[in-house]
N, C-alpha and C positions, 0 to 999 in steps of 0.2 A: 353338380360340383359342390363339395363341402369346403367351407371357408373356416379357417382357424386364425387365432390371434397371431401365431407364429408366421403364418403365410402373409399376414398383413404387415409384418415387419417388426413385431414386438415379441421379445422373448422373456417371459416371466422367469424361466429357469436361469437365464443369464443374470437377471437381477438378483435372484436368490443366491447364486454362486458368488456374486460380488459381496453381498452382505456377509456371507460366511467368511469370505477372505479378509474383510476389513475389521471384523468385530473386535479382535484382540487389540489391534492397533488403535482403534478409536477409544476403547476402554482405557488404554494406557494414558490418555490425556485427562481422565476424570479426576476432579478434586473431591474432597469429602462432601462438598455441597451438591454434587450431582446425585439425583435420586432416580431410580429406575435403571433401564438398560437399553441397549441398541434394539430398535425395531418396534418400540411402542408408538402409538399414534401421536403422542406429544412428548416433549422433553421436559423434565422436571429439575428445577434448581432451587435449593433452599435459600430463601431471601432473608436470612437472618445475618445481619451485618454488625456483629458485636463491637467491632473496632470503630464504628462510625456513629456519631451523635445524630446526624441528619443526612443519611445516605440519599444520593440522587443517582438514578440510573441514566446512563448515556448510551445511545445506540447509533449505529451507522450501517448502511447497506451500500455495496458497491460491486463492480465487476472488474474485469481485467482488460477490457477493450480488445483491440485487434492484435495485441501481443499474443493472444491465443492462436492466431494464424501462424506466427513464427514457431510456436511450440508444436503445432500440428504438422507444419512443413518439415520440421526437423525430427518428428516422431520422438520428441523428448517431452514427457509430461509430468515429471516428478518435481519440477520447481514452480510450475504455474500456480499451484495451490499455496505455496509460500508467499508468492506475490499478493494473492488475494487476502490472506489473513493479515499480513504485515500492513497492507494498505489500509484495511479497515481498522486495525489497532491504532495506527498513526492518526487516523481521523478522530478517534475519541480521545487519544492521548493529548492532543493539543487543547482539549477542554479540561485537562487535568485528571482524566479518568483512567483507571486501571481495568484491563479487560477481565471479564468473568467467564464468558462462554461465546462460542462461535457456532453458526449454523450455515450450511451450504446448500446450493441448488446446482445440480449438474444435469444439463439437458443435451441429448444427442439424437442423431437420426437412427443409428443402430448401436445398441449398447455392446461394447466389448469390455468385459470385466477387467482385462489386463490394463487397458488405458485408464479406466475409471479408478482402479486401485492405485495406479501410479499418481494420478491427480490427488487422490485422497491422502496418499503418503506425504504429499507436500503440506496438506492441511495439518496432518498430525505433527509433522516436524515443527512447523511454525507455531502451532498451538502450545507445544511443549516449551519452545523457546520463549514464548510470550506469557507462559504460566496461565493459560486459559484452557477451558475444556471444550472439546468438540462434541457437543451434546445432541446434535441432530442434523439431518440433511434430507434432501429429496433427489431421487434419480428419476428423470423423465425420459422415456424413449419415444421419440416423435418422428417416425418415418414420414416423408413427404414434406416435413417442415424444415428439418436439417438434412443436409446431403450426406449420405454414407455415415462414416464414423466421426464426422465433425461434431464438435460440442461447444457449448457455451456454459459459462459459470457466473454465479453471483454468490455473495456471502453477506451475512449479517453478524455483527458483533455487538454484544451488550457488556457494558462496563459500569463501574460505580465510582463516584467521587463524593467527598464530603462537601456539603453545600457551601460551606465557608471557604473552600479551597478551589471552587470552580474558576478556571482561567477563561475569562470572556473577552479580555482586552479592554475592559472599562478603566483599568488603572494605567493604561498607556498614556504617556505624557510627551510633550515636545522635548526633544533632546535625548529621548531613549535611543539605545543603540540596537541595531539589527545584527545579530551574529548568525552566520550561516553554518549549518552542519552538512558535510558532503553527502551527496546522493551516490548510489552505486551505478548510475547510468540513467537511462530514460525512465526507470521505474515502471510505471504502467500507463504512461501518457505520451501522446505524440506519435504513436506507432503508425497511424494512417499516413501521416506526412513522411515519416521515416521510411516506410515500405515503398511509398510512391517514388521517393528519391533514390533509395539505395538498391532496390531490387530490379530496376530497369536494366542495368548493365552489370550487375554483380550477383553472385550466388551466395547462399548462406554459408557454404563451406569454403569460401574464399578467405585466405589469410591476409590480414593487413598489418604491416609493421607498426604503424602508429597505434593500433589497437592492442597489439601483442597477443592477438587471438584471432579466431575466425569471426566473420561478421555475425554469424548465427549465435555463437557463444556470447559475444558482447551484447547482442540484443536480448538474450535470455537471462542476462545477469539479474539475480533476484532483487526485487524491491525490498530494501532493508527496513527493519523496524528500528525506531528510535526510543523504544520504551526504556531500555536500561539506562541510557545516557540522560534522558530527560528526568527520570526518577532520581538519579544521582544528584542532579542539579537542584531539583525541587526540594530535596531533603535539607539542603544546606543554604541555598541562596534564593533571592527573589526573582521571579519571572513575571513580567507584566503581560506578556502575550506570546502565543505560539501559533505558527502557521505551517501546515503540511503543504508542500509545494507540489501540486498536481496539475491537472489541466487548467490553463489560465496563467501559468507561469508565476514568477516571483511576485510581481506587483499584484496581479489579479487575486492571488490567494492571500497575500499578506494584508491587502486592503480590506478583506472581509472582517478583520478584527480591529481595524484602526477606527477610533472614535471620530465623529463628525468634527470638521474644522482642522483636522490633521491630515497629513499625507506623508509620502516617503521621498527621501533623497537616496538613490541607489548609486553606488560606485560600481559600475559594470566591469571595471578593470581590477576589482579588488580581489579576485581569485582566478585561478587557472581553470578553464573549462576542460572537462574530460574530452579526449580525442574524438569520441563518437559524435559529439555535437559539431565540432569543427569539420568533420567528414561530411555530415549531412548538409551543413551550410555551403561547403565548397562544391560538392557534387551537384546539389540541387540549385545552386545560386539563390538560396533562400534569403530573403531580406531580413535584416537584423530585427526589425519590428516583429516579424512572424516568429523568429527564433525565440524572442523574449516572451511572446504570448503563448507559445505552444509547449515549450520544454522547460524543465527545471534548471537546465544549464549547469548542472553539477551541484546545485543547492537543494537538498531534499527537505530541509526543515529550517525554519527561521525562529530564533529565540529573540524576543524583544525584552531587553533588560535595562534597568536604570544605568545611566552612563557611569556612575561611580562604582558600580558592581561589575561592569563588563570585563575588566581585567581578571577579576576573581573567577567569574564564570568560565572565561576562556581557559584559564589555568587549570581549573577543575576538570574541564572536558578533556584537556590534553593529558592530565595525570591519569585519567580513566582509559587512556589509549585511543581516544578518538581525536578528531581534528575539528577546527572551526576557523572562521575568518570573518573579518569585518565586511558586511555587505552594504551598510548604509546607516541612516538614522531617521528618526521621526521628526518631521518639520511642520511648521504652521502653514496651512494653505498650500499654494503652489500647484504645479502640474505633477501629478502622481508618478513617481518612479523615474523621472527624467533628470539627467544631470549631464 
């Protein structure tokens, strides 16, 4: 009996077909700093930063978690790539960095070029929106490790910030105000709990009045990028700290940038939670403590600003067509995040 790579479950031809299909879309994200082309062994980026006196590179790597299962159950793959790019961009954004380029890893049991191309279309869309280049990626076909056409994703973003403009939280002081900018839903965290609660007695195509959409559509709402609104504020006003609210919730993530000796006073009634969080808590009888530690609860980004500038920051955000609300303040000592 003759054994071939195709018989073992790996199709090089399908991989070649994918590369041909995505080449033009990937190239459309390139800036003048991208050197080379799709398909080389390495990706090249010109590291000449003429606008920076002391440029510092900032990088982050992440995945999308079990939100992937929702996309695969719904056979809707064109938004999950946006989730990944935006999540990574937000992670370096809160350090003050602007994204330069993004690289992805796509692993599957059996490669289907249509599915992979849809995922990559999400990368392309988000890279264009965030003004960064999709300069490289890896597609791995791993039969026996992943079942069927199921796939996993990870991504890496690299950005740049002027050394003097790094936002580290060191300037945060007692009395600083926490302004929350809305999330678009769960973003990319808490899906294991959400699936456990919501899918026991509900289907993804069930329509919920309080959600004004089907359950699946709500759960696949794209994790938004905060690049544009944060850049607008940074150009005009002072930001002492930023926190991207992901796994660990508002307190867990914001405390990552709070200096020693300080803590948070959160007004948990200071904003209206999106309906999806109320639905999860109600159906699953989820304790409030777990809700706060697992989900963003409608707050996707925290800006920590001097009290005297908080009104100006809030007004600017609203003039730019976004929204914000008072989440709390920085306090001396105390029990973090309780009020």
